[in-house]
N, C-alpha and C positions, 0 to 999 in steps of 0.2 A: 788375627797375623802376628802377633805375641811369640804363639807361642812357636809359628814355621819359622821364625827368623831366628828362635829363639837353638833353632837345633843347626846350624850352620853359621859359627861367629864371625865368617870369612863375611857375608851377606844378608850379616844383619842387618834389618833400618832399609835393605830392598823393599820390600813388598811395601810397606808404608811412604819409600820416594817415589814408586812408581803410581800408586794411587795418588800422588801428591800430582806428581809429572803430569799427570792423564788428566787429572782437574786441570789443573792449569790451564793446560792447551786447548782444551773445552770452554774453556774460560775466554783466551784469547779469539776463538770460532763463532765466536756471540754466542755458542748453546745453550739454551734456556735452562734459568736456574731448577726445571724442575727436573731436566733431565740429565741435570750436572748432579742432582742427589738421587737419579735410576743411575750414573756411571756410580758413580760412589758404592751401591750397594750392590752391584755388578760385581765389585771389585775383590769390594770382602768378602763375598761370598768365593769366589774365585782364588785366595788367596790363603781361604781355611783351609786349616789342615782337617784331617779329614778318613780314616778309617777306612772306608766306602773310598776311597777313590776322593778323584776332583768335586769339586759339587756344581749345580749347575741349580737354572731358580727362574722361570719364565712369570713375567708380572706383569699385573692390569691394574693399569696405575688411573685413575680419578684427578685434574691437577683443579680446583678451587681456589681465583683469584680473589677473590673476594664483591666482584664484579655480578655474578650470580642472583637470585631471587635460590632464598633458602632453599637448602636441597634434606629433606628429611634422613638421616641413618642410610633405611630400609633401598630410599634409592643410589643412594652412594654407590653402599654393596650391589642393587644388580645394577648397577651401571660398572663395577670397578671387577662382577664376574664378567659379565660380555666382552667388555678390555683385556681380562685372561683368555678368557675360552679364543680369539682371536691369538696373544702370541703360539698357543702349545697351536693351534693350528699352522702360525707361521712355519714352528718347527723347533728345536729344545734352544733355553739359553737364549730369550728375544722377549723383549718388554713392551707391552701396548698404549698406546694411555687413551683412555674415549673417544670416542669422538660421537659428534651426533648425529644421525643419519635423518 
């Protein structure tokens, strides 16, 4: 974000303020912490300067709160892969959390 802000002194810090405001608003709406993390990540990607133009990302997320049984790394990767497939199927720039079917 710093590179984007450095291009224009009039809007310096704007990207960070937008992300901070978005996260504060989401927190007030009682959005779960794991979703706050994905909001921050997507905002960071959206504001990242790229010679190819605007960047987007689809993400598959597995959230483990510690209450579940121990999950192997291979199982975590498979679960995240399922969620990513759902995100990509839903369209561009999407986030899907793995849900047990």
